N, C-alpha and C positions, 0 to 999 in steps of 0.2 A: 407461160403456158407454151406447149409444143405445137409446132406447126407441121401437119402431115406425119411422115415416118410411120405410117400404118403397119407395114411390113416387118420394119425393124423392131417396133413395139411388140409386135406379135412373137418376134423370135425370142426376145428377151422374156416375155410373158410365160412362153413355153418351158424355157430354161428355169424358171423360177417354179413353174408348176412341177416339173419333173423333181427339183430339189426337195419339195414338199414331200414327195413320194419316195424320198430316201435314194434319188438317182442324182447327185449333185453334178456340177460342172462349171465351165468357164468360158468366157467369151471376151475377145478383144475387139473393142470399137475402134476403127481406125479412120482417119481422115484429115483434111487439110486444116489449118486454123480456121476457127470461125465457121465450120461446116455443122456445128450442132452437136459435137460429141458430149460436152458436158450437160447440155440441154436434155439429152437422151438419157443419161446416166441419172440425172436429177428426177426426171420423170420415172425411171424405174424405181427409184429409191421411194417416190411419193406414193407409188401405187401398190406398195407391198402392204399386206395387212397380216398382222400377227407374226411378222418377222422381225429379227434383230438386224438393224441395219448399221454396218461398220463404214466409215468412209476416211479416206486420205488421199492425199494428191502429191505428185512430186513437185519439188521446188528445186529450181536450177543452182540457186545459191547453196542449197542444203545437200547437193549430191555427195561432197566429201564425208557427211556425217553418217557413220555407220548405223544402220537399223534405225534412222531418224523416222522415215515414212512408216515402217512396220510398227514402230512403238506407237505412233499416232493412231494407226489403225486399230490396234489390239488394246489401246487403252480401257476400253470399257469392259474388257473380259479379264483384266490383271488379276481380278479376285478369284478367278478360277485356277491360277497357276498351282496352288496347293494340291490341286486334284490329279496333276501330271505325275508320271513316273519320276522318282527322284532325279536321276541323271538330266531328263529333259527339263525339269522345273529349274534345275541348277543352271543348265545352259541359257535358259531363256531369261533369268534374272542376271545373269552375268552379261548378257548380250544387250540388256537394257540398262546395263550400269547400276543395278539395284544391289550387286555384290561384285567383289573383286575376285576374278579366278584367272588361272593361267592356263593356256592350251585348250582353249573350249572348240570342240570340232563344229564347224558352221553348219555341217548336215545334221547334227544333233540338235542345233537351234532350230533349222527348218523342220525337223520332224516334230519338235515341240510345238510350232506354229500349228501344224496340222491337228495335232492332238487337242489343243486348246480351242481351235475352232469346231472340231468334232465334239469337245466336251460341251461347248456353248449350244451346240445346234441339238443336243440331247434335251435342251428345255423348250427351245423353239428354232425354226429354220433361220438360217443366217445368210443375209446378204452383204458382202463385202464389195465396196465400190472404190476402185483406185483410178482417179482420174491423173492426166498429165504423166502417164506412165513412163514416158521417155525421160523424165527428169528425176525419177525414182533413184535415190543411192543404190548403187550396184548390189549390194548384199540384201537389201530389202526386195529388190527385184528378183534375185535369185530365189530367195525364201519363197516369194509368192508363186513363182512359176513352179517350183517344186511341189507346193501344195495343190497348184491348179491341176497338175496331171495325177492326183491321187483322191479326187473327189467322188469317185464311181458311186460308193455306198454312203456317201454323206448327205446330210440336209444343207448343203453349203453351195452358194453361187459366188463365184468371183467374177466381176466384171471390171474390165480395164478400158480405160480410154486413152489412146496413145495418137499424139501427132505425128503426121506424115510430112515430108519435105523439110524435115528439121535436121541440122548437123549430128544429133543425137538420137538413135533410133531404138525404140523398145522391141527388143528381139524375142519373140514370143514363141519361137520354134514352131512346134506342130499343134499349138492350141487353135481351136476354130476361131475365125476372125469375120467380122462384118464391115465391110468398108463403106464408109458413109460419103455420099457425093452429094451435090447441090440439091435444092429443090426443084420440083417441077414447075411448070409456069403457073398451074391453077394455084398451088400452094405459097408460091412466090407473090402471086397477085394478092392473095388473102392476107399475108405477112405484111406486105408493104400498106395494104389499106388499114390493118389495125395498128400499126406503128405511126402512121401519119395522119390517120381520121379522114383521109381523102381516097375516092375510089380511083384507081390507077388504071388508064386504059391499056387495052391489050397490046398495042404498038410500043407503048413505053416500058411495059413490063417486057416484052421481047428484048428491047435494046438493052434494058437493065440486065436481064439474064444472060445475054451474049457477053456483057462486060464483066459479070461476077460469077458466072457460072454456077448462079443459084445459091452461092455462098450466104447462108442466113444472116450471119454476123455483118457481111458486106452491106446486105439489103437493109437491115436494120440502121445502120449508121447512114447510108444513103437516104433512107426515109426522115432521119433526123436533120440531115445537112442540106438536102434539096429543098428548093422553094415549092411551095403548093403549085406555082404556075409551071415550074419544071415536071413535077410529078403528073399534072394533069395533061401535060403535052401542049400547052398554050405557049410555054417558051422551050428553046432548045435546052437539050441535056449539056452540061460541061463535058469537055473532051481533055484529056482521058478521064474516064470515071475511074474510082480507085478500085483496083483489085484486091486480093487478099493482103499482099504486102503494103497496099495503100491503106489498109484498115490501121496498120501499125503508124502510118504518118497521120491518120486522122486522130488517133488517140494522142500522139505526140503535138499535133497543132492544139488540141484541146488543153493539153498541160502547158504549152507555151503561152496560152491566153489568161494563165493564171498569174497571181503576184508572184515575185521572185522568191518570197518566204514559202508560199504554198508549193512552188515547184521543188523547193528543196525537202518540204515535208515528203512529198509524193516520191522523190528519189530515195529518201531514207526507207520508206515503205517498201519500194522496189528492191532495195539490197538488203532488207531483213528477210530472215527465214523462219520467224517465230510466229508471225501474225499477231503478237501480243500488243495491244494498244498502248500500255504503260511503258514498254520498251521502245516502242517507235516514238512515242511523245517525248520520252526522257532524252533519246539521242537528238531528235529535232530541236528541242528546245536549246540544246548546247550549240546548234548551228543557227539560231535566231528564228525559228519557225515555232510558233506557240499555237495556242488552241484555235486563234483565228485562222491559222492556215490550215489545220485539219477541216474547220468548218467550210473554207473555201473549196478545197479538193473534194469534200462530199458534195458540195453542191454542183461540182463539175459532173459528177456521175461517174468518176474513174475510180472511185474508192467508197466504201462504206465501212461503217463501225457496227458492228452486232455484238452484243454480249461481252464486251471487252476485247474483241478480235477485230482485226482490220481484214477486209476481202478486197482485193482489186477487182475492178469491173470484169477483166479477162486476162488470162496470162500474157496476150499481146501487150496489155499495159505496161506489165513488167519490163518485157523486152525492149520496148520501145523507149521507155524512160531511162532504163539502166543503159541501154546501148547508146543512147545520144549523149550522155554524160561524159564530160572530160576525164581523162586519168586523174588529175587534181581533185576535182569534186567527188569522184568514187571514193579515193583515199581518204578524204575527209570525213565522208558519211561512214565508211568502215571503221574509222577510228572513233567516230561518235558511238556506233553501235557497240563497239568494243567496251568502251567506258560505261555504256548503259547496260551492259549485262552482268549482273552480279549472281553470286550463289554457285554452289558446286555443280547443279544440274546443268547451268549454262557455260561451263568452263570450256569445252570444246569449241561451241560456236564463238565465244570470245576469242579463242586463240586463231580461229580461221578469220575473224574479223581483222584481227591484228596482223595475219599474214597478208590479207588483201590492202591494208593500209601501208605496209612496208615498201618503200620506194627503192631500196637497196638491201646489201647484207645486214642482217640484224640477228646477232648470236643469241639474244635473249628469246626473240620469237623462235628461232630455230630450235632451241632446246625444248621450248614448250610444244612444238609440232612434234618433237621426237617423243614426248611423254603421251601426248595424243596418239601417236601411231602405235606405240607399245600397248596402250589400252585397248585400242581397236582391234589389233591383232590378237589379244589374249581372249576376245571373246568372239572370234571367228570374222571379224570385220577387215578381212585383207585388202579388199579394194580402197576403203578409207585409209587403211595404214599405208599403203603404198603411196597414195596421194599426198599424205601427210609427209612422209620421209622424202619424196621428191621435192616438196615445197621447201622443207628444211634445207635440202641440199642446196636450193637456188638461193637461200639466204645465208650460206655459209661460204668462207673464203678459204679457209684452210684446206688444201687439196686432199690430204688423207681423210680428214674428217667428212669431207664431201664424198668421197669414194664409199666410206662405211655407211653412209646414210643411203647412198644410191643403191649398195648391195642389200640394205635391209629393203628397200623398195622393189627391187627386183624379187626378192624371196616371195614378199607378198603378192606382187603380180603373178608369179607363178602359182601360187597356192589359190588364188583367185580365178585362175584359168585365163588371165589375159596373157596369153602366150607371146603375141608380137611385143608387147611393153616388156614383158619380162626379158625377151631376147635382147632387145635393144640397150636396156639398162645393164644386165650382165656383161654385155660387150664394152659398154662405156666404162664399167668399173675396171675391167680387164685391161683396158687401155690405159686408164690414168693412174691407177695406183702403183705405188712403188713397194707395197708389202707382198712379200711372195705368196704368204699364206692366203692373203685376202684375194690376190690375183687367181691363186689356185682354185680357191671355193667358186669364185665367180665363173672361172672356165668349168668347173665340175657342173655346177647348175646349168650353163649355157649349153654344154654338150648333153645333159640330160633332156633338156628341153629338144634339142635336135632329134636325139634318137627315139624320142616319144612321138614327136610331132613333125619331124621333117625327114631329113637324109640320116640314115642309121650310120652309113660309112663316114659321113662327115662329123658326127657326133663321137664316134670312134676315134677318128683322127684327132680332133680337139681334146678330148680327155686323155689320150695317151701321151700327146704332146704337153698337156699341161702337167701330167705325172712326170715327165721328164725334166721340165723346168723347175718344179719344185723339189725333186729328190734330194738335192744337195742341202737345202735348208730345212726341209721336213719330211724325212723319210716316211713317217706314218702317213701323212696325207698321200704321199706317192703311192704307198701300198694300196691304199683304200681305192685311189683312182684307177691304179693299175688293175686292180680286181675287177672293178667296173668295166674297164676296156676288154678284159678278158671274156666277161660275161656277155658283152654285146657281140663281140666277134664269135661267141660259140653259138649265136643266133644268125650267123649270116652276115654280120656287120663289120667284118674285118675291111679296113680301109687300104691295105697295103703299105701303111707307113712303116718305115724301117725301124721301128723300136720294139725291142722285145720287152714286155712288161716284167718278167721275171729277172731280167738283168739290170733293172732299175734300183732294185733294194737287195740288200743281203737278208739272207734268212734270220729272223729275230732269235735272240738267244732264248734258252729255255726258261729264263727268268721272266720273260715278257709275259704279259697278261694274256688270258686265254682268248680274249677278243682279238688281239694281234695275231695270235697263232690261227685263228680261224680265218681271218683275212688271208694270211698267207697261203695256207693250204687251198682255200678257194681260188686264189690267183693262180697257184702253179696247176691246180687240177683243171680249171676252166680254160686256161691256156693251152694245155696240152689237148683238151677236148676241141677247143677250136682249131687247132692243127691237125686234127683227125688222129690224134694218137690217144684212144681210149685205154690201152694198156698201161700207159704212163698215168694218165688222167685219173682213173678209178681210184688207185690207192690214196692220193692226195684228197680226193673228195670224200673218201670214208674217213680220212684222219679229220677232215673239218667236222663231221657229224661227231666224231669221239672227242672234239676240244671241250665239249661240255660248257659252252660259253653261256653265261647268263643272259637270256634274251629278255630283256626288261621292255614291257609295253609293246608297241607296235615299232619294232625296229626295222626301220625302212632300208636299211643298208644290209644287215646279216640276213634276217629272217627270210625275206623273198629270195635272197640268192642261195640260201641254202636249200629251198624249195626247188630252185632251178637246177642245182647240182643232183638233187635226187631225181628230178625228170630226166637229166643227162645219163644217169646210171641206170634208169629204168626200176628205180626202187620204189615199187608202188606204196609200200608201207611208210616209207620216210617222206615221200612226196605228199602223201595224205596227212601224215602228222605235221609237217610244217606248214602246210597251207590250211589245215583246220586251225591249227593254232593261230596263224595270222588271221582267219577269218573270224575266230572266236574273239580275240581282242579287237579286232576292227569293229565288230558288232557291238561288243561292250561299251566302245568309246564313241560310237556314232561316226566313224571314219568311212563315210560311204565310198570314196576313190579306193581305199585299200580293200573295202568289201568286195568291190567290182574286181579288182586286181585279183584277189584270193580266189573267188569263185570260179573265173575264166582259167586260171592255171590248174586249180583243183580238177575242174572238168576234164581236162585231158586224160587224167588218171582215172576218172570215173569212167569214161569211155572205155579206156583201155581195159579196165577189170569187168566190164560188162554191166556196171552199174549205171545203165542207161538212164533209169529213172531219175536217179539223183542228179546225174549231169543234165538231163532237161529241165528239172526244177532249178537247177543252179543257174543254166544259161537264160531260162526264161525269167529269173529274178534279176539277173546281170543287164539283160537288153533295157528294161525301163530305167535302171539306174544310170546306165550309160547315156541314154537319151536325155535325162534329166540334168546331166553334168553340163550339157551345152556344148561338148565336143563331139561332133558327128563321127569322127573317125574312130571313137571307142567302141562304137555299136559293131563295128565289123567282126571283132572276135566272138563276142556271144552270138551274134547272127550266123557267122559260119559254123559254130558248134552246133546250134539248132538244125542248119541246113545238112550236117553230116548225120546228125541223129535222125532226121527226116528221111534221109537216103537210106540209112540202115535198117529202119523200120517200114520202108516202102510207102512213105506218105506223100500225097499228090503235091504237098507244099514244099517238096525239097527243091525242085527247080526254080519255084518262085523265089525261096529264101537265098539261093545261091545268086541268082540275078540281082536281087537287092543288095547283096554283100559285094558283089562286083561294082555295082554302081556307086557305093560307099568308098570303095578302094579307088576308083577311078577318080571321084570327085574331092576326097578328103585324105589328108596324111594319115597313115596308120602306123607309123614308126617302127618300133621293135617287133610289133606282131605280124608285120607284113608277110615274113616268111611264113609263119604258122598259118595265118589265114589262106595264103596262096596254097599250101600245101593240104589245108581241110577242103578247100574248094575242089581241087583236082581229086582228092580222094573221094569226094562226095560224088563228083561228077562220074567217076569210074564205077562207084557202087551202084548208082542210079540207073546207068545205061545198060543196055542189052547186049551191044556189040563188042566182042572181045578186043578187037584192033583199037577201037575207040577207048576203052576201058585201059588198055595197055598204055596208050599215049599219055592219058592223063596221069597214071601211077608213075610213068617214067619222068613225068615233068615234076614230081615232088623233089624238093631240094634240100631240106634240113634232115640230117641224121636221125634227129629224135623224133620226126614225123615218119620218116621213111621205115624206121624199125618197128614203129608201132603199127603201120599197115603191112607189115612184112606178109602175112598169110595172103592178104588180097592181091600184093604185088606178085609173089611167086605164083599162085594159082592162076592169075590172070595171064601173066608170061607165058605159062605153059599152054593155056587154052588157046592163046594168040598165036602160037608156033613161034616163041622166041625162047627156046630152053636153054641157050647160053646166057641169055639176060637172066634167065631164072636162077642159073647156077651162080652168076656173079652176086645176086641179092642174096642168096643162101650163105655164100662163104662171108659176105658181110655180117651178117647175124651170127654166124658161127664164131667169127672174132670177136665180136661183141659178147656173145655168152661167155667166151673163155675168159676174157678181160674182167666181166663184172661178175659172174658166177651167178647171174639170175636165171631162175628155173623158166620163167616163161619164154626168155630168149633161146634157151637150149631146147625147149619144147618146139619154138616156131623153126629152129635151125633143123631139127631132125623132120618135122612135117615138110619142110621145104626139100630137104635132100630126099625124102620119100617120093616126092612128086616128080624128081627129075631121075628117079631110079625104077627099075622095073624087078618083079619076082621077088624071091626071098629076101633081097636086101631091104627093099621097100618094106616089107612086113616088119623087119627088125626096126627100121627107122619109126615106122607107125607106133609099134609099141614102145620104143624109147621115148618119143614124143609124148605120149600118154603118161609115162611114169614121171616125166618132169612136170606135167601139167598137175600132178598130184600136191606139188609143193608151190603151186601158182595159184593166185585168185584171179586170173583172167579167164573167166569161165566161157566167153563167147569163143576165143581162141581154142579152148578145149573142145567145145562143141563143134567147131569147123573141124579139127583133127579128127574127131568121133565120126563126123559125116564123111570126110574123105577117107578114113580107114574103112568105114562101112562100105563105101562104093567100092573101095578097092577088094575087099573081101567077097562082095557080091559078084563082081566081075570074074573074081577067081572061083566063083562057084561054091563058095563058102557061105551060104546064104544064113545058117543058123549061127554061125560066128558074127555076121554082120548085123543081126537084128538088135543085140544089146547096144552095140555102138550107134546104130540109127535111132533107137527110141530114146537113149540118153540125150542125144543130139536134138531130136525133135523136142523133147521136154524143155531143154534149155533154150531153144530158139521161140518155143511159143511163150515161155516166161518173159523173154526179152521183147517179144513183138518183132522179131526178125522175120517178117512174113516170106521174103524171097528165099531165105535157107530153110524155114520151116515147111514150106511147100516141097521144096526139093527133098528135105528128109523124109516127108511123108510119102513122095513118089517112089524113093528108094525103099522105103519100109514095105510098101505095097508090092513092089518088085521082087523082095525078098521072101513073099509069101505071108507077111503078116499085115493085118489091118492096122493102120496108123492109130493110135490111142491120143486124142488130144482133148485138153481141157474144154468143157462145153462153154463156148462163148457167152452163153447167156448168163453165166455165172460171174463174168467180168464185170467190174465196176469202174466207169469211166471218170475217175476223179482227175480234175485238172492239175498241173504242177502247183499252183498255189494252194488249192485245196488239200493236198497231201502234205505240203509244207505246213500248214496251219494244223492238220491232224496230228502229225508227229509231235509238233511242239507241244499240243495239248497233252499227248500222251507222255511227254516228258515232265508234265506237271506245270506248266506255265499258264498263267492267267492269259485273257485276252490283251490286257495292257502290256503284259511281257512279251506276248509273240508279236504285237503290234509293233514294238520298239525294235524287236529282233529282224523284223521283215521290212522295216521303214515304212509301215502302213498305218493307218488308223485302228483304233479299236473296234469301230463300227464295221470297218472292211473286214476284220477278223471275223467279227460275229456273221458277217453276211456268208463268208467262205464256211464257217463252221455250220452254219444252219444248211447248207448245201451237202456239206459232209455227212450230217445225221440223215438226211432225206435219202442220200445214195446208198449208204450203208445199213439204213434200216435201224438206227440207234436213236434214243431219245435224250441221252445224257451224257456228260463228261465221263462220268464212271464206266458207262457201257463202252465208250469209245476207246477208254484206256485198255480195256480188255479185249478189244477188237484187233486181230492181227492186221498188219499192215504190210504183207510181204509183195514185193514187186510184181510178182506173178499174178496177183489178185485184181490188177488194173490195166485195163485195155488200152487206157491213154498213154502209158509208158511213163506216166508221171511218179514221182517218188519223194522220199524223203531228204529234207536237209541235214547237213552234218555240222 
């Protein structure tokens, strides 16, 4: 029976009620040990009617076992797996060890969990209760947090109970939390009376409240341990009274009053992570603790047996009993449990017990841990794999083998997002191994961590030094590392180290594989780009495109860097091609991190070509993906993209987004995208501002050539308006050189547009017309409209109003389609000044589809089912259905067939949302 907690119970009841109405959600109940989290969760489960209740809890000794807690939670639903999309069903079966598979992406498993819960909720609402969340195995916690952020349209509630004040914390991020504190005096008095059968005076209650903080478990234990005289106030209370930590001591004292064999039985139960009565009894019997010991422990109230399972009185019983045992006794117990565990399904638990029983190096157990790690990694359990390889290294004496195991642990830590641990492990490997190849690989990964989450310059220094160190032993490794160094330097990451990457390796022979040639051409081209020599860099990068290398799967080395090369060249077609290819493959395999990478990089091109609707949809998709990964710095890029788009479309949210992005950058490392985010923010503030001098300041603060050239029209126009013609000419000359080196039409157009702005009379007219000719071969429609507007203004000022009207009208239509309201109004004013009434689309005909709605609508038009669209967007089918019903209502259609026939041109949507590619 629960005591008090009316507000907390009401909050959970409201959450359950919303889920029954297809508005699911999650809640984290936090508090100190004994404060009543488990009781509150039990109460929530007991009060549900007509809901499916799923339960699991974290177990400290189980934390190295990948997906263990998740498997227990979902066991009642496993019969539904066959209804999931094939890739998801395969990934989930692999995660749970039902099948053997290699390279399962963890996020595909997470999506399968969401789909499985959504599938079950189609029959009746689901309440999933997860207690002791701080002890969940890491990958189970990550999966459940992924799901918890995607329950908006589901009939699913996720309730977590998490202990505060423990060395291990359940990091729930932005999920709603309920902080559970002690009971008030009234509830405490009622609890004491109910537990003791004695009315407790107010002054005694106050003293007990002062000592315990109203902690219910402490009060219950006091009610049982204090005498009736002490409780009624006729005798003094003992001092000091047990606080929360003292509750553990109380449990331990109760344990020590048991016979020696019963204490052994309780220690076996505390070390066990299965909860199976047969396993614990079998292990205990080998240590001399038989059935009479179980009876004695049950009689103490510290443990109970229910339906073949053992349940400890409270998690503090486990920590008290196990923590007080000597190392010798723990090892004996773990060995007994290992011997008691039989069968294939218990093999991993058995190995971990053997590892806990080992006193020193043990090659056999290390080899078994290696096998466990490989199995865990193959199904996406990278945290468990890393822990297994680390423990295997501890049990290994051979130095090089130990280095190899630590390297594998480092790789899995990195893939699990355990950045600090991965950094330390890679540094250890690089320091102890004598194998130049292994050292180079460790340095390469350590450098990658640094340029993604720390200092870009230090990452550049490390990988370039590593490339030099390995060049003599392994030129191919040196080539690859040198290419990465050049790529990092091309985004402002040059550390100044006196090593030229192109000097480390000779050009590969013509007989070398296409992949090697591609690396070489990227190395040469990006090195020239980093040194500001686009004339020399462009041909090499074009040669990399022409190498026709076979890009298998998600090639995380070549494919992203080919996309980077395309961005440096301003080759919009190639940039979209490579990033679309990367995005498509990442979606098909469920590689969420690469989906995030591809979306944000492709969005730079989407903005450049004026496909702002697609850019907004992509950034809007990327932002929650970044939030769900658990590395806040990753949210800066999509947030900055949205901030710039808001500024371009004069949305009130632009400054709010910029401020939020600046806070992210200030408090979290953003790595290699730091320069891009910096430039996006300055560009956005320039566009959003009204003062030319302030706008010029922000545009002059942009640093990366790739971003400066994309903002050329804004930069030159603003410099002229702010009275800095010399600065404008310098920026025009820069883009002229770029256009000459790359041959890109948009750059030539921008150069002529800029030259027109710093020129007067007939020469300006010639420049404007030349810019428009180049625009005919460019897909950058916004820049074209800017040129049309500027040319129209020029013509009107020259009293050529009739010639000005077509230019202004065309510009107006483009600005209207894009939702570029600032320029739309300017074009309309100029058109009126030319003597013609501005013709604009009637706003009443615009349809305000959200970015996600337009994504869903487009995927349906491509023939995808709701399940396929859900997998594509990392959502559940019910969420897709929710968005699709909104699309039907807004567009006035009633079927998929009608939607397929309905045009979805970007100009029809006032929200600026658009289709995914």
